[in-house]
KOLDREN-266082 format. One record per residue (C-alpha): residue number from 1; residue in one letter; x, z, y. Coordinates in steps of 0.02 Angstrom, whole numbers, plus 50000, padded with zeros to 5 digits. Each point is the difference from the previous one (the first is absolute). Example, Ala and Ser with C-alpha at 12.3 -4.5 7.8 and 13.67 -1.06 7.14 Angstrom:
BEGIN
<site nr="1" rest="a" X="50615" Z="50390" Y="49775"/>
<site nr="2" rest="s" X="50069" Z="49967" Y="50172"/>
***
This chain:
BEGIN
<site nr="1" rest="m" X="52003" Z="50016" Y="49606"/>
<site nr="2" rest="n" X="49835" Z="50055" Y="50075"/>
<site nr="3" rest="l" X="49978" Z="50108" Y="50155"/>
<site nr="4" rest="i" X="49971" Z="50162" Y="49903"/>
<site nr="5" rest="q" X="50159" Z="49974" Y="49898"/>
<site nr="6" rest="h" X="50098" Z="49962" Y="50159"/>
<site nr="7" rest="i" X="49940" Z="50162" Y="50081"/>
<site nr="8" rest="a" X="50040" Z="50099" Y="49842"/>
<site nr="9" rest="e" X="50178" Z="49940" Y="49997"/>
<site nr="10" rest="n" X="50028" Z="50028" Y="50184"/>
<site nr="11" rest="m" X="49908" Z="50161" Y="50041"/>
<site nr="12" rest="s" X="50073" Z="50172" Y="50022"/>
<site nr="13" rest="l" X="49939" Z="50154" Y="49911"/>
<site nr="14" rest="d" X="49953" Z="50073" Y="50171"/>
<site nr="15" rest="s" X="49841" Z="49895" Y="50003"/>
<site nr="16" rest="g" X="49910" Z="50112" Y="49875"/>
<site nr="17" rest="l" X="49971" Z="49863" Y="49871"/>
<site nr="18" rest="c" X="50098" Z="49993" Y="49840"/>
<site nr="19" rest="k" X="50037" Z="49843" Y="49901"/>
<site nr="20" rest="c" X="49866" Z="50047" Y="49873"/>
<site nr="21" rest="d" X="49866" Z="49997" Y="50138"/>
<site nr="22" rest="l" X="50059" Z="49829" Y="50054"/>
<site nr="23" rest="q" X="50001" Z="49937" Y="49820"/>
<site nr="24" rest="r" X="49818" Z="50055" Y="49980"/>
<site nr="25" rest="q" X="49958" Z="49906" Y="50161"/>
<site nr="26" rest="t" X="50093" Z="49846" Y="49936"/>
<site nr="27" rest="n" X="49903" Z="50005" Y="49836"/>
<site nr="28" rest="r" X="49834" Z="50014" Y="50093"/>
<site nr="29" rest="t" X="50045" Z="49852" Y="50111"/>
<site nr="30" rest="e" X="50056" Z="49893" Y="49854"/>
<site nr="31" rest="n" X="49843" Z="50045" Y="49900"/>
<site nr="32" rest="f" X="49889" Z="49954" Y="50148"/>
<site nr="33" rest="m" X="50090" Z="49835" Y="50028"/>
<site nr="34" rest="s" X="49991" Z="49949" Y="49817"/>
<site nr="35" rest="r" X="49815" Z="50049" Y="49990"/>
<site nr="36" rest="a" X="49959" Z="49904" Y="50159"/>
<site nr="37" rest="a" X="50094" Z="49846" Y="49938"/>
<site nr="38" rest="a" X="49906" Z="50008" Y="49835"/>
<site nr="39" rest="e" X="49830" Z="50009" Y="50086"/>
<site nr="40" rest="v" X="50039" Z="49853" Y="50115"/>
<site nr="41" rest="l" X="49870" Z="50045" Y="50130"/>
<site nr="42" rest="q" X="49933" Z="49850" Y="50094"/>
<site nr="43" rest="p" X="49896" Z="49984" Y="50159"/>
<site nr="44" rest="i" X="49831" Z="49915" Y="49993"/>
<site nr="45" rest="i" X="49981" Z="49867" Y="50134"/>
<site nr="46" rest="a" X="49841" Z="49903" Y="50036"/>
<site nr="47" rest="k" X="50003" Z="49846" Y="50111"/>
<site nr="48" rest="p" X="49855" Z="49893" Y="50061"/>
<site nr="49" rest="g" X="49938" Z="49889" Y="49860"/>
<site nr="50" rest="t" X="50065" Z="50113" Y="49861"/>
<site nr="51" rest="p" X="49888" Z="50100" Y="49881"/>
<site nr="52" rest="p" X="49925" Z="50161" Y="50070"/>
<site nr="53" rest="i" X="50118" Z="50147" Y="50011"/>
<site nr="54" rest="s" X="49977" Z="50151" Y="49888"/>
<site nr="55" rest="a" X="50141" Z="50126" Y="50013"/>
<site nr="56" rest="v" X="49989" Z="50174" Y="49923"/>
<site nr="57" rest="g" X="50138" Z="50125" Y="50034"/>
<site nr="58" rest="t" X="50016" Z="50186" Y="49972"/>
<site nr="59" rest="s" X="49930" Z="50049" Y="50170"/>
<site nr="60" rest="l" X="49927" Z="49841" Y="50073"/>
<site nr="61" rest="v" X="49887" Z="49857" Y="49943"/>
<site nr="62" rest="v" X="49978" Z="49835" Y="50093"/>
<site nr="63" rest="r" X="49864" Z="49880" Y="49943"/>
<site nr="64" rest="e" X="49929" Z="49841" Y="50071"/>
<site nr="65" rest="w" X="49811" Z="50008" Y="49991"/>
<site nr="66" rest="t" X="49844" Z="49908" Y="50054"/>
<site nr="67" rest="m" X="49859" Z="50121" Y="49956"/>
<site nr="68" rest="s" X="49908" Z="50127" Y="50107"/>
<site nr="69" rest="g" X="50014" Z="50188" Y="49988"/>
<site nr="70" rest="p" X="49858" Z="50110" Y="49939"/>
<site nr="71" rest="d" X="49832" Z="50002" Y="50091"/>
<site nr="72" rest="w" X="50018" Z="50187" Y="50034"/>
<site nr="73" rest="m" X="50122" Z="50088" Y="50114"/>
<site nr="74" rest="h" X="50128" Z="50110" Y="49916"/>
<site nr="75" rest="v" X="50148" Z="50113" Y="50037"/>
<site nr="76" rest="h" X="50164" Z="50004" Y="49905"/>
<site nr="77" rest="e" X="50053" Z="50181" Y="50025"/>
<site nr="78" rest="s" X="50186" Z="49976" Y="49968"/>
<site nr="79" rest="d" X="50036" Z="49813" Y="50005"/>
<site nr="80" rest="d" X="50027" Z="49876" Y="50141"/>
<site nr="81" rest="e" X="49948" Z="49816" Y="49990"/>
<site nr="82" rest="a" X="50041" Z="49846" Y="50103"/>
<site nr="83" rest="w" X="49938" Z="49821" Y="50007"/>
<site nr="84" rest="h" X="50079" Z="49845" Y="50076"/>
<site nr="85" rest="v" X="49880" Z="49854" Y="50023"/>
<site nr="86" rest="l" X="50073" Z="49830" Y="49953"/>
<site nr="87" rest="e" X="49842" Z="49893" Y="50011"/>
<site nr="88" rest="g" X="49817" Z="50029" Y="50045"/>
<site nr="89" rest="m" X="49930" Z="50161" Y="50072"/>
<site nr="90" rest="l" X="49977" Z="50177" Y="49935"/>
<site nr="91" rest="r" X="49880" Z="50122" Y="50084"/>
<site nr="92" rest="f" X="50057" Z="50181" Y="49989"/>
<site nr="93" rest="k" X="49868" Z="50134" Y="50020"/>
<site nr="94" rest="f" X="50041" Z="50176" Y="50056"/>
<site nr="95" rest="l" X="49886" Z="50145" Y="50046"/>
<site nr="96" rest="d" X="50010" Z="49960" Y="50186"/>
<site nr="97" rest="r" X="50030" Z="49812" Y="50006"/>
<site nr="98" rest="e" X="50028" Z="49832" Y="49918"/>
<site nr="99" rest="v" X="50156" Z="49893" Y="50018"/>
<site nr="100" rest="d" X="50013" Z="49814" Y="49959"/>
<site nr="101" rest="a" X="50171" Z="49954" Y="49932"/>
<site nr="102" rest="t" X="50051" Z="49817" Y="50013"/>
<site nr="103" rest="p" X="50158" Z="49913" Y="49937"/>
<site nr="104" rest="g" X="50156" Z="50092" Y="50057"/>
<site nr="105" rest="t" X="49911" Z="50167" Y="50018"/>
<site nr="106" rest="t" X="50065" Z="50152" Y="49908"/>
<site nr="107" rest="v" X="49886" Z="50151" Y="49977"/>
<site nr="108" rest="f" X="50072" Z="50168" Y="49945"/>
<site nr="109" rest="v" X="49881" Z="50136" Y="49940"/>
<site nr="110" rest="p" X="50081" Z="50170" Y="49979"/>
<site nr="111" rest="a" X="49948" Z="50121" Y="49864"/>
<site nr="112" rest="g" X="49844" Z="50095" Y="50052"/>
<site nr="113" rest="l" X="49917" Z="49861" Y="50102"/>
<site nr="114" rest="a" X="49828" Z="49940" Y="49941"/>
<site nr="115" rest="h" X="49995" Z="49811" Y="49982"/>
<site nr="116" rest="t" X="49943" Z="49845" Y="49908"/>
<site nr="117" rest="y" X="50022" Z="49815" Y="50030"/>
<site nr="118" rest="q" X="49924" Z="49834" Y="49955"/>
<site nr="119" rest="a" X="50053" Z="49818" Y="50005"/>
<site nr="120" rest="i" X="49886" Z="49922" Y="50132"/>
<site nr="121" rest="e" X="50055" Z="49825" Y="49947"/>
<site nr="122" rest="p" X="50113" Z="49936" Y="49861"/>
<site nr="123" rest="s" X="50157" Z="50103" Y="50030"/>
<site nr="124" rest="r" X="50173" Z="50029" Y="49931"/>
<site nr="125" rest="y" X="50097" Z="50158" Y="50040"/>
<site nr="126" rest="l" X="50136" Z="50117" Y="49942"/>
<site nr="127" rest="i" X="49948" Z="50176" Y="49956"/>
<site nr="128" rest="i" X="50136" Z="50132" Y="49996"/>
<site nr="129" rest="l" X="49955" Z="50159" Y="49907"/>
<site nr="130" rest="t" X="50065" Z="50135" Y="49886"/>
<site nr="131" rest="p" X="50004" Z="49980" Y="49811"/>
<site nr="132" rest="k" X="49866" Z="50136" Y="49988"/>
<site nr="133" rest="i" X="49876" Z="49903" Y="50107"/>
<site nr="134" rest="d" X="50046" Z="49840" Y="49906"/>
<site nr="135" rest="r" X="49952" Z="50088" Y="49837"/>
<site nr="136" rest="l" X="49837" Z="50059" Y="50080"/>
<site nr="137" rest="i" X="49955" Z="49821" Y="50048"/>
<site nr="138" rest="e" X="50040" Z="49939" Y="49823"/>
<site nr="139" rest="r" X="49881" Z="50134" Y="49932"/>
<site nr="140" rest="l" X="49863" Z="49955" Y="50124"/>
<site nr="141" rest="l" X="50013" Z="49815" Y="49957"/>
<site nr="142" rest="d" X="49972" Z="50039" Y="49815"/>
<site nr="143" rest="p" X="49818" Z="50058" Y="49982"/>
<site nr="144" rest="t" X="50035" Z="50070" Y="49826"/>
<site nr="145" rest="e" X="50124" Z="50123" Y="50077"/>
<site nr="146" rest="v" X="49882" Z="50075" Y="50130"/>
<site nr="147" rest="s" X="49858" Z="50108" Y="49936"/>
<site nr="148" rest="d" X="49981" Z="50109" Y="50156"/>
<site nr="149" rest="l" X="50065" Z="49924" Y="50161"/>
<site nr="150" rest="r" X="50027" Z="50163" Y="50096"/>
<site nr="151" rest="t" X="50093" Z="50079" Y="49853"/>
<site nr="152" rest="t" X="50112" Z="49847" Y="49982"/>
<site nr="153" rest="l" X="50038" Z="50001" Y="50186"/>
<site nr="154" rest="g" X="50039" Z="50186" Y="49991"/>
<site nr="155" rest="e" X="50130" Z="49969" Y="49864"/>
<site nr="156" rest="f" X="50095" Z="49897" Y="50130"/>
<site nr="157" rest="d" X="49978" Z="50118" Y="50150"/>
<site nr="158" rest="t" X="49870" Z="49885" Y="50075"/>
<site nr="159" rest="v" X="49831" Z="50050" Y="50071"/>
<site nr="160" rest="m" X="49849" Z="49889" Y="50029"/>
<site nr="161" rest="v" X="49933" Z="50018" Y="50177"/>
<site nr="162" rest="d" X="49812" Z="49999" Y="50012"/>
<site nr="163" rest="r" X="49921" Z="49930" Y="50156"/>
<site nr="164" rest="p" X="49850" Z="50113" Y="50024"/>
<site nr="165" rest="a" X="49847" Z="49933" Y="50088"/>
<site nr="166" rest="n" X="49988" Z="50157" Y="50109"/>
<site nr="167" rest="d" X="50132" Z="50101" Y="50094"/>
<site nr="168" rest="g" X="50155" Z="49965" Y="49897"/>
<site nr="169" rest="a" X="50018" Z="50178" Y="49934"/>
<site nr="170" rest="d" X="50037" Z="49937" Y="49824"/>
<site nr="171" rest="i" X="50145" Z="49889" Y="50051"/>
<site nr="172" rest="h" X="50168" Z="50050" Y="49932"/>
<site nr="173" rest="t" X="50107" Z="50029" Y="50154"/>
<site nr="174" rest="p" X="50166" Z="49910" Y="49990"/>
<site nr="175" rest="q" X="50162" Z="50089" Y="50046"/>
<site nr="176" rest="h" X="50060" Z="49861" Y="50116"/>
<site nr="177" rest="g" X="49905" Z="49909" Y="50135"/>
<site nr="178" rest="g" X="50127" Z="49865" Y="50037"/>
<site nr="179" rest="l" X="50007" Z="49818" Y="49954"/>
<site nr="180" rest="d" X="50141" Z="49881" Y="50033"/>
<site nr="181" rest="a" X="49966" Z="49814" Y="50006"/>
<site nr="182" rest="v" X="50142" Z="49888" Y="50053"/>
<site nr="183" rest="d" X="49990" Z="49813" Y="50035"/>
<site nr="184" rest="v" X="50159" Z="49911" Y="49950"/>
***
């Protein structure tokens, strides 16, 4: 006997629920449990010395990478990103500063903050991003998929930030000014 059946047999009519309501709830629970058992969801675990991690979920992607970001600064209007440096050094560039991230450093860039980064030396890091930004990167890495860079970026709510030689009037102003870098 499951919990829902136990409650159904032992509840009074004063509670406001009838046995048919509880039966519907029981059916939903049993359907969920059988569906979950059929899918057999498994965690993805990467340990030192194992192949690079690549985990794609419905709302989060974690990849182990070694390459640099784009040469140009950009803003993801609605997506956050984070990096955790495992080996080497990444240099993050923002409108007002640069930050060197060494092993154990985690950098979180909220949506709306202009940024780019490059591997200063051979590096290995985890990048944590949304599936949308993951799809954007896949498109950008395939030159046959990108005919107009700014249009492609726009399809993914991303804006290229120009660094003007003069007063900065053409710079896209990010919504957030903050940056969190944490040494672990």
